[in-house]
N, CA, C, O and the ligand as a Tripos MOL2 file, in Angstrom:
@<TRIPOS>MOLECULE
protein
  317   315    80     0     0
PROTEIN
NO_CHARGES

@<TRIPOS>ATOM
      1 N         -30.1360    9.1170   64.3180 N.3       1 MET1
      2 CA        -29.6710    9.5650   65.4810 C.3       1 MET1
      3 C         -29.7350    8.5070   66.6670 C.2       1 MET1
      4 O         -30.7320    7.7870   66.7260 O.2       1 MET1
      5 N         -28.8500    8.3880   67.5000 N.am      2 LYS2
      6 CA        -29.1120    7.7720   68.8470 C.3       2 LYS2
      7 C         -28.5680    8.4620   69.9580 C.2       2 LYS2
      8 O         -27.7950    9.4150   69.8530 O.2       2 LYS2
      9 N         -29.0690    7.8650   71.2730 N.am      3 GLU3
     10 CA        -28.9660    8.8450   72.4870 C.3       3 GLU3
     11 C         -28.0920    8.2670   73.1590 C.2       3 GLU3
     12 O         -28.1990    7.0520   73.3290 O.2       3 GLU3
     13 N         -26.9690    9.0050   73.7320 N.am      4 CYS4
     14 CA        -25.9020    8.6030   74.5760 C.3       4 CYS4
     15 C         -26.4260    8.0380   75.9310 C.2       4 CYS4
     16 O         -27.0250    8.7860   76.7030 O.2       4 CYS4
     17 N         -26.2320    6.8680   76.1970 N.am      5 PRO5
     18 CA        -26.8050    6.5670   77.5630 C.3       5 PRO5
     19 C         -26.1550    7.1350   78.8390 C.2       5 PRO5
     20 O         -26.7500    7.1010   79.9160 O.2       5 PRO5
     21 N         -25.0670    7.5960   78.7120 N.am      6 ASN6
     22 CA        -24.3810    8.1720   79.8220 C.3       6 ASN6
     23 C         -24.9800    9.7120   80.0660 C.2       6 ASN6
     24 O         -25.4880   10.1240   81.1080 O.2       6 ASN6
     25 N         -24.7930   10.4090   78.8900 N.am      7 CYS7
     26 CA        -25.3120   11.9320   79.1610 C.3       7 CYS7
     27 C         -26.5070   12.3710   78.4910 C.2       7 CYS7
     28 O         -26.9270   13.5280   78.5090 O.2       7 CYS7
     29 N         -27.0270   11.4090   77.9070 N.am      8 HIS8
     30 CA        -28.3160   11.6830   76.9650 C.3       8 HIS8
     31 C         -28.4940   12.8570   75.6920 C.2       8 HIS8
     32 O         -29.4520   13.4350   75.1800 O.2       8 HIS8
     33 N         -27.1710   12.8560   75.5210 N.am      9 GLU9
     34 CA        -26.8010   13.6550   74.2740 C.3       9 GLU9
     35 C         -27.1570   12.8300   73.0370 C.2       9 GLU9
     36 O         -26.9100   11.6250   72.9940 O.2       9 GLU9
     37 N         -27.7550   13.5070   72.0010 N.am     10 LEU10
     38 CA        -28.0090   13.0060   70.7140 C.3      10 LEU10
     39 C         -26.8510   12.9800   69.8750 C.2      10 LEU10
     40 O         -26.2200   14.0340   69.8100 O.2      10 LEU10
     41 N         -26.4310   11.9840   69.2080 N.am     11 VAL11
     42 CA        -25.4290   11.8260   68.5370 C.3      11 VAL11
     43 C         -25.7020   11.2300   67.0660 C.2      11 VAL11
     44 O         -26.7550   10.5940   67.0110 O.2      11 VAL11
     45 N         -24.9730   11.3020   65.8610 N.am     12 GLY12
     46 CA        -25.0880   10.4830   64.8720 C.3      12 GLY12
     47 C         -24.9170    9.2020   64.9810 C.2      12 GLY12
     48 O         -24.0200    8.8160   65.7300 O.2      12 GLY12
     49 N         -25.7440    8.2150   64.2530 N.am     13 ASP13
     50 CA        -25.5170    6.8180   64.1640 C.3      13 ASP13
     51 C         -24.1520    6.2910   64.0390 C.2      13 ASP13
     52 O         -23.8270    5.2920   64.6800 O.2      13 ASP13
     53 N         -23.3450    6.8830   63.2710 N.am     14 SER14
     54 CA        -21.9620    6.3790   63.1120 C.3      14 SER14
     55 C         -21.0340    6.8940   64.1680 C.2      14 SER14
     56 O         -19.8360    6.6180   64.1070 O.2      14 SER14
     57 N         -21.4380    7.4990   64.9630 N.am     15 VAL15
     58 CA        -20.6050    8.1340   65.9460 C.3      15 VAL15
     59 C         -20.3080    7.0150   66.9720 C.2      15 VAL15
     60 O         -21.1830    6.3370   67.5110 O.2      15 VAL15
     61 N         -18.8350    6.8820   67.2060 N.am     16 LYS16
     62 CA        -18.3750    5.8820   68.0490 C.3      16 LYS16
     63 C         -18.1910    6.1360   69.3400 C.2      16 LYS16
     64 O         -18.3610    5.2980   70.2260 O.2      16 LYS16
     65 N         -17.7750    7.4950   69.5470 N.am     17 VAL17
     66 CA        -17.5050    8.0090   70.9510 C.3      17 VAL17
     67 C         -18.1850    9.2960   71.1900 C.2      17 VAL17
     68 O         -17.8950   10.2070   70.4140 O.2      17 VAL17
     69 N         -19.1530    9.5640   72.2510 N.am     18 CYS18
     70 CA        -19.7250   10.8380   72.4220 C.3      18 CYS18
     71 C         -18.7160   11.7930   72.4460 C.2      18 CYS18
     72 O         -17.6040   11.7130   72.9680 O.2      18 CYS18
     73 N         -19.3140   12.8680   71.7120 N.am     19 PHE19
     74 CA        -18.3190   14.1090   71.7410 C.3      19 PHE19
     75 C         -18.4930   14.7340   73.1520 C.2      19 PHE19
     76 O         -17.5160   15.2950   73.6480 O.2      19 PHE19
     77 N         -19.7510   14.6770   73.8850 N.am     20 ASN20
     78 CA        -19.7710   15.3620   74.9770 C.3      20 ASN20
     79 C         -19.2980   14.8570   76.2390 C.2      20 ASN20
     80 O         -18.8380   15.6090   77.0980 O.2      20 ASN20
     81 N         -19.4010   13.5460   76.3890 N.am     21 CYS21
     82 CA        -18.7660   12.7930   77.6140 C.3      21 CYS21
     83 C         -17.7350   11.5960   77.3970 C.2      21 CYS21
     84 O         -17.1280   11.0120   78.2950 O.2      21 CYS21
     85 N         -17.6650   11.3680   76.1520 N.am     22 HIS22
     86 CA        -16.5060   10.2810   75.8240 C.3      22 HIS22
     87 C         -17.0080    9.0650   75.9470 C.2      22 HIS22
     88 O         -16.2230    8.1160   75.9450 O.2      22 HIS22
     89 N         -18.3250    8.8540   76.0720 N.am     23 TYR23
     90 CA        -18.7930    7.5240   76.2910 C.3      23 TYR23
     91 C         -18.5470    6.7550   74.9100 C.2      23 TYR23
     92 O         -19.0650    7.1420   73.8630 O.2      23 TYR23
     93 N         -17.7600    5.6960   74.9870 N.am     24 ASP24
     94 CA        -17.6100    4.8460   73.9530 C.3      24 ASP24
     95 C         -18.6050    3.7300   73.5850 C.2      24 ASP24
     96 O         -18.6600    2.6810   74.2270 O.2      24 ASP24
     97 N         -19.2370    3.9470   72.7280 N.am     25 PHE25
     98 CA        -20.3160    3.0000   72.3240 C.3      25 PHE25
     99 C         -20.0630    1.6480   71.9770 C.2      25 PHE25
    100 O         -21.0100    0.8710   72.0960 O.2      25 PHE25
    101 N         -18.7700    1.1290   71.4950 N.am     26 SER26
    102 CA        -18.5630   -0.1150   71.3130 C.3      26 SER26
    103 C         -18.1870   -0.6890   72.6570 C.2      26 SER26
    104 O         -18.6960   -1.7750   72.9380 O.2      26 SER26
    105 N         -17.3530   -0.1130   73.5530 N.am     27 LEU27
    106 CA        -17.0020   -0.5120   74.7500 C.3      27 LEU27
    107 C         -18.0480   -0.4350   75.7150 C.2      27 LEU27
    108 O         -17.9460   -1.2850   76.5990 O.2      27 LEU27
    109 N         -19.0370    0.3440   75.8080 N.am     28 GLY28
    110 CA        -20.1410    0.6590   76.4270 C.3      28 GLY28
    111 C         -19.7320    1.1710   77.8640 C.2      28 GLY28
    112 O         -20.2260    0.7570   78.9130 O.2      28 GLY28
    113 N         -18.5670    2.3190   77.7260 N.am     29 ARG29
    114 CA        -18.2580    2.7880   78.9900 C.3      29 ARG29
    115 C         -17.6450    4.1060   78.2240 C.2      29 ARG29
    116 O         -17.3470    4.3170   77.0490 O.2      29 ARG29
    117 N         -17.5850    4.9690   79.5310 N.am     30 VAL30
    118 CA        -16.8160    6.4830   79.2910 C.3      30 VAL30
    119 C         -15.4830    6.0610   79.1700 C.2      30 VAL30
    120 O         -15.0820    5.2840   80.0360 O.2      30 VAL30
    121 N         -14.5590    6.4740   78.1070 N.am     31 VAL31
    122 CA        -13.5540    6.5000   78.0300 C.3      31 VAL31
    123 C         -12.6040    7.2950   78.8170 C.2      31 VAL31
    124 O         -12.9040    8.4870   78.7580 O.2      31 VAL31
    125 N         -11.4230    7.0290   79.6310 N.am     32 ASP32
    126 CA        -11.1330    8.1460   80.3940 C.3      32 ASP32
    127 C         -10.1830    8.8950   79.7380 C.2      32 ASP32
    128 O          -9.5390    8.3020   78.8730 O.2      32 ASP32
    129 N          -9.9000   10.2460   79.9750 N.am     33 SER33
    130 CA         -9.1920   11.0750   79.2800 C.3      33 SER33
    131 C          -7.8140   10.8430   79.0340 C.2      33 SER33
    132 O          -7.2540   11.4520   78.1220 O.2      33 SER33
    133 N          -7.1810    9.9970   79.7730 N.am     34 SER34
    134 CA         -5.7980    9.8000   79.9510 C.3      34 SER34
    135 C          -5.3200    9.0940   78.6450 C.2      34 SER34
    136 O          -4.2540    9.2830   78.0580 O.2      34 SER34
    137 N          -6.5830    8.0260   78.2300 N.am     35 ARG35
    138 CA         -6.6320    7.1750   77.1790 C.3      35 ARG35
    139 C          -6.5640    8.1470   75.7750 C.2      35 ARG35
    140 O          -5.7090    8.1640   74.8890 O.2      35 ARG35
    141 N          -7.6890    8.8710   75.9170 N.am     36 ILE36
    142 CA         -7.8550    9.8220   74.7290 C.3      36 ILE36
    143 C          -6.5160   10.5440   74.4710 C.2      36 ILE36
    144 O          -6.1180   10.7010   73.3170 O.2      36 ILE36
    145 N          -5.8430   10.9690   75.5020 N.am     37 ALA37
    146 CA         -4.4660   11.6710   75.3510 C.3      37 ALA37
    147 C          -3.3700   10.9370   74.6240 C.2      37 ALA37
    148 O          -2.5550   11.3160   73.7830 O.2      37 ALA37
    149 N          -3.6190    9.6310   75.2700 N.am     38 GLU38
    150 CA         -2.3980    8.3920   74.7280 C.3      38 GLU38
    151 C          -2.8600    8.2630   73.1660 C.2      38 GLU38
    152 O          -1.9820    8.2150   72.3050 O.2      38 GLU38
    153 N          -4.1900    8.2100   72.8150 N.am     39 GLU39
    154 CA         -4.4300    7.9190   71.3570 C.3      39 GLU39
    155 C          -4.0290    9.0980   70.6100 C.2      39 GLU39
    156 O          -3.5900    9.0290   69.4620 O.2      39 GLU39
    157 N          -4.1930   10.2970   71.3270 N.am     40 ARG40
    158 CA         -3.7550   11.3600   70.3100 C.3      40 ARG40
    159 C          -2.2990   11.4950   70.2060 C.2      40 ARG40
    160 O          -1.7970   11.8410   69.1370 O.2      40 ARG40
    161 N          -1.6250   11.2620   71.1820 N.am     41 ARG41
    162 CA         -0.0220   10.9690   70.9780 C.3      41 ARG41
    163 C           0.3450   10.2180   70.0170 C.2      41 ARG41
    164 O           1.2530   10.6110   69.2850 O.2      41 ARG41
    165 N          -0.2740    8.9650   69.7970 N.am     42 ASN42
    166 CA         -0.0050    7.9370   68.9780 C.3      42 ASN42
    167 C          -0.1710    8.2250   67.7010 C.2      42 ASN42
    168 O           0.5980    7.8490   66.8170 O.2      42 ASN42
    169 N          -1.4470    9.0850   67.4820 N.am     43 GLU43
    170 CA         -1.8310    9.6340   66.1470 C.3      43 GLU43
    171 C          -0.6960   10.7340   65.9030 C.2      43 GLU43
    172 O          -0.1630   10.6670   64.7960 O.2      43 GLU43
    173 N          -0.3290   11.5500   66.6060 N.am     44 GLU44
    174 CA          0.6890   12.5310   66.1790 C.3      44 GLU44
    175 C           2.2150   11.8500   65.8760 C.2      44 GLU44
    176 O           3.0630   12.3970   65.1720 O.2      44 GLU44
    177 N           2.3660   10.6940   66.4760 N.am     45 LEU45
    178 CA          3.5780    9.9100   66.4700 C.3      45 LEU45
    179 C           3.6090    9.5750   64.8160 C.2      45 LEU45
    180 O           4.4790    9.9100   64.0120 O.2      45 LEU45
    181 N           2.4620    8.8570   64.5880 N.am     46 ARG46
    182 CA          2.2620    8.2890   63.2030 C.3      46 ARG46
    183 C           2.1650    9.2920   62.1610 C.2      46 ARG46
    184 O           2.5830    8.8760   61.0800 O.2      46 ARG46
    185 N           1.7080   10.5770   62.1550 N.am     47 ILE47
    186 CA          1.7900   11.5730   61.3410 C.3      47 ILE47
    187 C           3.3030   11.9810   60.9060 C.2      47 ILE47
    188 O           3.7530   12.1130   59.7680 O.2      47 ILE47
    189 N           3.9400   12.1360   62.1480 N.am     48 GLN48
    190 CA          5.3070   12.4700   62.2730 C.3      48 GLN48
    191 C           6.3210   11.5290   61.6140 C.2      48 GLN48
    192 O           7.2560   11.9160   60.9120 O.2      48 GLN48
    193 N           6.0060   10.0930   61.9490 N.am     49 GLN49
    194 CA          6.7410    8.9920   60.9990 C.3      49 GLN49
    195 C           6.3330    9.0370   59.4080 C.2      49 GLN49
    196 O           7.1830    8.7440   58.5670 O.2      49 GLN49
    197 N           5.1840    9.3620   59.0760 N.am     50 LEU50
    198 CA          4.6480    9.5250   57.5500 C.3      50 LEU50
    199 C           5.4710   10.8200   56.9180 C.2      50 LEU50
    200 O           6.0160   10.8490   55.8150 O.2      50 LEU50
    201 N           5.4240   11.8150   57.8420 N.am     51 LYS51
    202 CA          6.1360   13.1430   57.3560 C.3      51 LYS51
    203 C           7.7120   12.6420   56.8250 C.2      51 LYS51
    204 O           8.2640   12.8850   55.7520 O.2      51 LYS51
    205 N           8.2170   11.8280   58.0360 N.am     52 GLU52
    206 CA          9.7140   11.4380   58.0030 C.3      52 GLU52
    207 C           9.9620   10.7160   56.6240 C.2      52 GLU52
    208 O          10.9160   10.9540   55.8840 O.2      52 GLU52
    209 N           8.7870    9.6400   56.3480 N.am     53 ALA53
    210 CA          8.9250    8.5670   55.1910 C.3      53 ALA53
    211 C           8.6160    9.4710   53.9970 C.2      53 ALA53
    212 O           9.0450    9.0280   52.9310 O.2      53 ALA53
    213 N           8.0240   10.5390   53.9390 N.am     54 PHE54
    214 CA          7.9590   11.2030   52.7370 C.3      54 PHE54
    215 C           8.8620   12.2440   52.4720 C.2      54 PHE54
    216 O           8.7250   12.9830   51.4970 O.2      54 PHE54
    217 N           9.8510   12.3530   53.3490 N.am     55 GLN55
    218 CA         10.7460   13.5180   53.1320 C.3      55 GLN55
    219 C          11.6070   13.1860   52.0970 C.2      55 GLN55
    220 O          12.1400   12.0800   52.0100 O.2      55 GLN55
    221 N          11.7940   14.2440   51.1780 N.am     56 GLY56
    222 CA         12.7220   14.0550   50.1700 C.3      56 GLY56
    223 C          11.9930   13.5740   48.8440 C.2      56 GLY56
    224 O          12.4760   13.6820   47.7160 O.2      56 GLY56
    225 N          10.7700   13.0310   49.1470 N.am     57 VAL57
    226 CA         10.1550   12.5350   48.0070 C.3      57 VAL57
    227 C           9.2430   13.5750   47.4460 C.2      57 VAL57
    228 O           8.4540   14.3110   48.0380 O.2      57 VAL57
    229 N           9.5150   13.4770   46.2130 N.am     58 SER58
    230 CA          8.4570   14.5940   45.4500 C.3      58 SER58
    231 C           7.1030   14.0950   45.3430 C.2      58 SER58
    232 O           6.9840   12.9710   44.8550 O.2      58 SER58
    233 N           5.9680   14.7670   45.7370 N.am     59 ILE59
    234 CA          4.5030   14.3210   45.8240 C.3      59 ILE59
    235 C           4.1900   14.0300   44.3610 C.2      59 ILE59
    236 O           3.4580   13.0870   44.0590 O.2      59 ILE59
    237 N           4.7020   14.7770   43.5120 N.am     60 ASN60
    238 CA          4.1190   14.3830   42.1570 C.3      60 ASN60
    239 C           4.8630   13.3260   41.5520 C.2      60 ASN60
    240 O           4.3020   12.7640   40.6110 O.2      60 ASN60
    241 N           6.0680   12.9020   41.9000 N.am     61 ALA61
    242 CA          6.6480   11.4920   41.6210 C.3      61 ALA61
    243 C           5.7470   10.4640   42.2630 C.2      61 ALA61
    244 O           5.4630    9.4440   41.6360 O.2      61 ALA61
    245 N           5.2690   10.6840   43.5150 N.am     62 THR62
    246 CA          4.5920    9.5290   44.1770 C.3      62 THR62
    247 C           3.3280    9.0780   43.4190 C.2      62 THR62
    248 O           2.9300    7.9440   43.1500 O.2      62 THR62
    249 N           2.7220   10.5040   43.1090 N.am     63 ILE63
    250 CA          1.1160   10.2980   42.3610 C.3      63 ILE63
    251 C           1.6340    9.8260   41.1270 C.2      63 ILE63
    252 O           0.8860    8.8950   40.8270 O.2      63 ILE63
    253 N           2.4910    9.9490   40.2490 N.am     64 ASN64
    254 CA          2.8250    9.3490   38.9760 C.3      64 ASN64
    255 C           3.0350    8.0210   39.1460 C.2      64 ASN64
    256 O           2.4660    7.2340   38.3890 O.2      64 ASN64
    257 N           3.8490    7.5790   40.1230 N.am     65 GLN65
    258 CA          4.1680    6.0980   40.3000 C.3      65 GLN65
    259 C           2.6360    5.2490   40.7190 C.2      65 GLN65
    260 O           2.3080    4.1540   40.2640 O.2      65 GLN65
    261 N           1.9690    5.9470   41.5380 N.am     66 THR66
    262 CA          0.8140    5.3110   42.0830 C.3      66 THR66
    263 C          -0.3480    5.1780   40.4390 C.2      66 THR66
    264 O          -1.0770    4.2310   40.1460 O.2      66 THR66
    265 N          -0.1720    6.2320   39.8010 N.am     67 ILE67
    266 CA         -1.2070    6.1300   38.4820 C.3      67 ILE67
    267 C          -0.4630    4.9710   37.6940 C.2      67 ILE67
    268 O          -1.1550    4.0930   37.1770 O.2      67 ILE67
    269 N           0.7090    4.9390   37.5980 N.am     68 LEU68
    270 CA          1.4020    3.7930   36.5850 C.3      68 LEU68
    271 C           1.0510    2.5290   37.1620 C.2      68 LEU68
    272 O           0.7990    1.6330   36.3560 O.2      68 LEU68
    273 N           0.9690    2.2200   38.5860 N.am     69 ILE69
    274 CA          0.6340    1.0090   39.0900 C.3      69 ILE69
    275 C          -0.8200    0.7090   38.8240 C.2      69 ILE69
    276 O          -1.1110   -0.4320   38.4640 O.2      69 ILE69
    277 N          -1.7870    1.6480   38.9710 N.am     70 PHE70
    278 CA         -3.1400    1.4100   38.6160 C.3      70 PHE70
    279 C          -3.3580    1.2970   37.0960 C.2      70 PHE70
    280 O          -4.3490    0.6780   36.7080 O.2      70 PHE70
    281 N          -2.6020    1.7880   36.3000 N.am     71 GLU71
    282 CA         -2.7790    1.4810   34.8350 C.3      71 GLU71
    283 C          -2.4670    0.2190   34.4650 C.2      71 GLU71
    284 O          -3.0970   -0.3570   33.5790 O.2      71 GLU71
    285 N          -1.3380   -0.3980   35.1920 N.am     72 ARG72
    286 CA         -0.9000   -1.4820   34.6470 C.3      72 ARG72
    287 C          -1.9290   -2.6120   35.4820 C.2      72 ARG72
    288 O          -2.0840   -3.7420   35.0190 O.2      72 ARG72
    289 N          -2.4980   -2.2460   36.5520 N.am     73 ARG73
    290 CA         -3.5890   -3.1030   37.1170 C.3      73 ARG73
    291 C          -4.7310   -3.2150   36.2280 C.2      73 ARG73
    292 O          -5.2740   -4.2930   35.9870 O.2      73 ARG73
    293 N          -5.1250   -2.0110   35.7020 N.am     74 ILE74
    294 CA         -6.2910   -2.1480   34.7090 C.3      74 ILE74
    295 C          -6.2540   -3.0460   33.7800 C.2      74 ILE74
    296 O          -7.1600   -3.8480   33.5550 O.2      74 ILE74
    297 N          -4.8380   -2.9390   32.9770 N.am     75 LYS75
    298 CA         -4.4370   -3.8380   31.7810 C.3      75 LYS75
    299 C          -4.2940   -5.0990   32.3400 C.2      75 LYS75
    300 O          -4.2510   -6.0410   31.5490 O.2      75 LYS75
    301 N          -4.1980   -5.3620   33.7070 N.am     76 GLY76
    302 CA         -4.0080   -6.8380   34.1640 C.3      76 GLY76
    303 C          -2.4750   -7.2590   34.0720 C.2      76 GLY76
    304 O          -2.1220   -8.4300   34.2030 O.2      76 GLY76
    305 N          -1.7290   -6.3680   33.8730 N.am     77 GLU77
    306 CA         -0.3040   -6.5960   34.0670 C.3      77 GLU77
    307 C           0.1940   -6.6570   35.3870 C.2      77 GLU77
    308 O          -0.4440   -6.1020   36.2820 O.2      77 GLU77
    309 N           1.4870   -7.3930   35.6890 N.am     78 LYS78
    310 CA          1.9870   -7.3840   37.0150 C.3      78 LYS78
    311 C           2.6670   -6.0350   37.1930 C.2      78 LYS78
    312 O           3.0110   -5.5650   36.1080 O.2      78 LYS78
    313 N           2.9450   -5.3190   38.1800 N.am     79 TYR79
    314 CA          3.5010   -4.4620   38.6310 C.3      79 TYR79
    315 C           4.7620   -4.8060   39.4330 C.2      79 TYR79
    316 O           5.4230   -3.9100   39.9580 O.2      79 TYR79
    317 ZN        -22.4580   11.1600   76.2060 Zn       80 ZN80
@<TRIPOS>BOND
     1     1     2 1
     2     2     3 1
     3     3     4 2
     4     3     5 am
     5     5     6 1
     6     6     7 1
     7     7     8 2
     8     7     9 am
     9     9    10 1
    10    10    11 1
    11    11    12 2
    12    11    13 am
    13    13    14 1
    14    14    15 1
    15    15    16 2
    16    15    17 am
    17    17    18 1
    18    18    19 1
    19    19    20 2
    20    19    21 am
    21    21    22 1
    22    22    23 1
    23    23    24 2
    24    23    25 am
    25    25    26 1
    26    26    27 1
    27    27    28 2
    28    27    29 am
    29    29    30 1
    30    30    31 1
    31    31    32 2
    32    31    33 am
    33    33    34 1
    34    34    35 1
    35    35    36 2
    36    35    37 am
    37    37    38 1
    38    38    39 1
    39    39    40 2
    40    39    41 am
    41    41    42 1
    42    42    43 1
    43    43    44 2
    44    43    45 am
    45    45    46 1
    46    46    47 1
    47    47    48 2
    48    47    49 am
    49    49    50 1
    50    50    51 1
    51    51    52 2
    52    51    53 am
    53    53    54 1
    54    54    55 1
    55    55    56 2
    56    55    57 am
    57    57    58 1
    58    58    59 1
    59    59    60 2
    60    59    61 am
    61    61    62 1
    62    62    63 1
    63    63    64 2
    64    63    65 am
    65    65    66 1
    66    66    67 1
    67    67    68 2
    68    67    69 am
    69    69    70 1
    70    70    71 1
    71    71    72 2
    72    71    73 am
    73    73    74 1
    74    74    75 1
    75    75    76 2
    76    75    77 am
    77    77    78 1
    78    78    79 1
    79    79    80 2
    80    79    81 am
    81    81    82 1
    82    82    83 1
    83    83    84 2
    84    83    85 am
    85    85    86 1
    86    86    87 1
    87    87    88 2
    88    87    89 am
    89    89    90 1
    90    90    91 1
    91    91    92 2
    92    91    93 am
    93    93    94 1
    94    94    95 1
    95    95    96 2
    96    95    97 am
    97    97    98 1
    98    98    99 1
    99    99   100 2
   100    99   101 am
   101   101   102 1
   102   102   103 1
   103   103   104 2
   104   103   105 am
   105   105   106 1
   106   106   107 1
   107   107   108 2
   108   107   109 am
   109   109   110 1
   110   110   111 1
   111   111   112 2
   112   111   113 am
   113   113   114 1
   114   114   115 1
   115   115   116 2
   116   115   117 am
   117   117   118 1
   118   118   119 1
   119   119   120 2
   120   119   121 am
   121   121   122 1
   122   122   123 1
   123   123   124 2
   124   123   125 am
   125   125   126 1
   126   126   127 1
   127   127   128 2
   128   127   129 am
   129   129   130 1
   130   130   131 1
   131   131   132 2
   132   131   133 am
   133   133   134 1
   134   134   135 1
   135   135   136 2
   136   135   137 am
   137   137   138 1
   138   138   139 1
   139   139   140 2
   140   139   141 am
   141   141   142 1
   142   142   143 1
   143   143   144 2
   144   143   145 am
   145   145   146 1
   146   146   147 1
   147   147   148 2
   148   147   149 am
   149   149   150 1
   150   150   151 1
   151   151   152 2
   152   151   153 am
   153   153   154 1
   154   154   155 1
   155   155   156 2
   156   155   157 am
   157   157   158 1
   158   158   159 1
   159   159   160 2
   160   159   161 am
   161   161   162 1
   162   162   163 1
   163   163   164 2
   164   163   165 am
   165   165   166 1
   166   166   167 1
   167   167   168 2
   168   167   169 am
   169   169   170 1
   170   170   171 1
   171   171   172 2
   172   171   173 am
   173   173   174 1
   174   174   175 1
   175   175   176 2
   176   175   177 am
   177   177   178 1
   178   178   179 1
   179   179   180 2
   180   179   181 am
   181   181   182 1
   182   182   183 1
   183   183   184 2
   184   183   185 am
   185   185   186 1
   186   186   187 1
   187   187   188 2
   188   187   189 am
   189   189   190 1
   190   190   191 1
   191   191   192 2
   192   191   193 am
   193   193   194 1
   194   194   195 1
   195   195   196 2
   196   195   197 am
   197   197   198 1
   198   198   199 1
   199   199   200 2
   200   199   201 am
   201   201   202 1
   202   202   203 1
   203   203   204 2
   204   203   205 am
   205   205   206 1
   206   206   207 1
   207   207   208 2
   208   207   209 am
   209   209   210 1
   210   210   211 1
   211   211   212 2
   212   211   213 am
   213   213   214 1
   214   214   215 1
   215   215   216 2
   216   215   217 am
   217   217   218 1
   218   218   219 1
   219   219   220 2
   220   219   221 am
   221   221   222 1
   222   222   223 1
   223   223   224 2
   224   223   225 am
   225   225   226 1
   226   226   227 1
   227   227   228 2
   228   227   229 am
   229   229   230 1
   230   230   231 1
   231   231   232 2
   232   231   233 am
   233   233   234 1
   234   234   235 1
   235   235   236 2
   236   235   237 am
   237   237   238 1
   238   238   239 1
   239   239   240 2
   240   239   241 am
   241   241   242 1
   242   242   243 1
   243   243   244 2
   244   243   245 am
   245   245   246 1
   246   246   247 1
   247   247   248 2
   248   247   249 am
   249   249   250 1
   250   250   251 1
   251   251   252 2
   252   251   253 am
   253   253   254 1
   254   254   255 1
   255   255   256 2
   256   255   257 am
   257   257   258 1
   258   258   259 1
   259   259   260 2
   260   259   261 am
   261   261   262 1
   262   262   263 1
   263   263   264 2
   264   263   265 am
   265   265   266 1
   266   266   267 1
   267   267   268 2
   268   267   269 am
   269   269   270 1
   270   270   271 1
   271   271   272 2
   272   271   273 am
   273   273   274 1
   274   274   275 1
   275   275   276 2
   276   275   277 am
   277   277   278 1
   278   278   279 1
   279   279   280 2
   280   279   281 am
   281   281   282 1
   282   282   283 1
   283   283   284 2
   284   283   285 am
   285   285   286 1
   286   286   287 1
   287   287   288 2
   288   287   289 am
   289   289   290 1
   290   290   291 1
   291   291   292 2
   292   291   293 am
   293   293   294 1
   294   294   295 1
   295   295   296 2
   296   295   297 am
   297   297   298 1
   298   298   299 1
   299   299   300 2
   300   299   301 am
   301   301   302 1
   302   302   303 1
   303   303   304 2
   304   303   305 am
   305   305   306 1
   306   306   307 1
   307   307   308 2
   308   307   309 am
   309   309   310 1
   310   310   311 1
   311   311   312 2
   312   311   313 am
   313   313   314 1
   314   314   315 1
   315   315   316 2
@<TRIPOS>SUBSTRUCTURE
     1 MET1         2 RESIDUE 1 A MET
     2 LYS2         6 RESIDUE 1 A LYS
     3 GLU3        10 RESIDUE 1 A GLU
     4 CYS4        14 RESIDUE 1 A CYS
     5 PRO5        18 RESIDUE 1 A PRO
     6 ASN6        22 RESIDUE 1 A ASN
     7 CYS7        26 RESIDUE 1 A CYS
     8 HIS8        30 RESIDUE 1 A HIS
     9 GLU9        34 RESIDUE 1 A GLU
    10 LEU10       38 RESIDUE 1 A LEU
    11 VAL11       42 RESIDUE 1 A VAL
    12 GLY12       46 RESIDUE 1 A GLY
    13 ASP13       50 RESIDUE 1 A ASP
    14 SER14       54 RESIDUE 1 A SER
    15 VAL15       58 RESIDUE 1 A VAL
    16 LYS16       62 RESIDUE 1 A LYS
    17 VAL17       66 RESIDUE 1 A VAL
    18 CYS18       70 RESIDUE 1 A CYS
    19 PHE19       74 RESIDUE 1 A PHE
    20 ASN20       78 RESIDUE 1 A ASN
    21 CYS21       82 RESIDUE 1 A CYS
    22 HIS22       86 RESIDUE 1 A HIS
    23 TYR23       90 RESIDUE 1 A TYR
    24 ASP24       94 RESIDUE 1 A ASP
    25 PHE25       98 RESIDUE 1 A PHE
    26 SER26      102 RESIDUE 1 A SER
    27 LEU27      106 RESIDUE 1 A LEU
    28 GLY28      110 RESIDUE 1 A GLY
    29 ARG29      114 RESIDUE 1 A ARG
    30 VAL30      118 RESIDUE 1 A VAL
    31 VAL31      122 RESIDUE 1 A VAL
    32 ASP32      126 RESIDUE 1 A ASP
    33 SER33      130 RESIDUE 1 A SER
    34 SER34      134 RESIDUE 1 A SER
    35 ARG35      138 RESIDUE 1 A ARG
    36 ILE36      142 RESIDUE 1 A ILE
    37 ALA37      146 RESIDUE 1 A ALA
    38 GLU38      150 RESIDUE 1 A GLU
    39 GLU39      154 RESIDUE 1 A GLU
    40 ARG40      158 RESIDUE 1 A ARG
    41 ARG41      162 RESIDUE 1 A ARG
    42 ASN42      166 RESIDUE 1 A ASN
    43 GLU43      170 RESIDUE 1 A GLU
    44 GLU44      174 RESIDUE 1 A GLU
    45 LEU45      178 RESIDUE 1 A LEU
    46 ARG46      182 RESIDUE 1 A ARG
    47 ILE47      186 RESIDUE 1 A ILE
    48 GLN48      190 RESIDUE 1 A GLN
    49 GLN49      194 RESIDUE 1 A GLN
    50 LEU50      198 RESIDUE 1 A LEU
    51 LYS51      202 RESIDUE 1 A LYS
    52 GLU52      206 RESIDUE 1 A GLU
    53 ALA53      210 RESIDUE 1 A ALA
    54 PHE54      214 RESIDUE 1 A PHE
    55 GLN55      218 RESIDUE 1 A GLN
    56 GLY56      222 RESIDUE 1 A GLY
    57 VAL57      226 RESIDUE 1 A VAL
    58 SER58      230 RESIDUE 1 A SER
    59 ILE59      234 RESIDUE 1 A ILE
    60 ASN60      238 RESIDUE 1 A ASN
    61 ALA61      242 RESIDUE 1 A ALA
    62 THR62      246 RESIDUE 1 A THR
    63 ILE63      250 RESIDUE 1 A ILE
    64 ASN64      254 RESIDUE 1 A ASN
    65 GLN65      258 RESIDUE 1 A GLN
    66 THR66      262 RESIDUE 1 A THR
    67 ILE67      266 RESIDUE 1 A ILE
    68 LEU68      270 RESIDUE 1 A LEU
    69 ILE69      274 RESIDUE 1 A ILE
    70 PHE70      278 RESIDUE 1 A PHE
    71 GLU71      282 RESIDUE 1 A GLU
    72 ARG72      286 RESIDUE 1 A ARG
    73 ARG73      290 RESIDUE 1 A ARG
    74 ILE74      294 RESIDUE 1 A ILE
    75 LYS75      298 RESIDUE 1 A LYS
    76 GLY76      302 RESIDUE 1 A GLY
    77 GLU77      306 RESIDUE 1 A GLU
    78 LYS78      310 RESIDUE 1 A LYS
    79 TYR79      314 RESIDUE 1 A TYR
    80 ZN80       317 GROUP 0 **** ****
């Protein structure tokens, strides 16, 4: 556990941003809410792009192809 220098909340050692006050441990300052909102929008955009990329692709087919690639890698073959 470590203590947030901004609001003195106790957070986990791996926590990058304080959940209480949005203090960013790597930046050493509080991240303003507009930046968080922007990051959230970017995240939603990425998810949307992924959904579009996978549209019409059978999930099973994708998994089977992935397994095939790994099987070939294990055997040392080129794929
Ligand atoms: Zn804090």
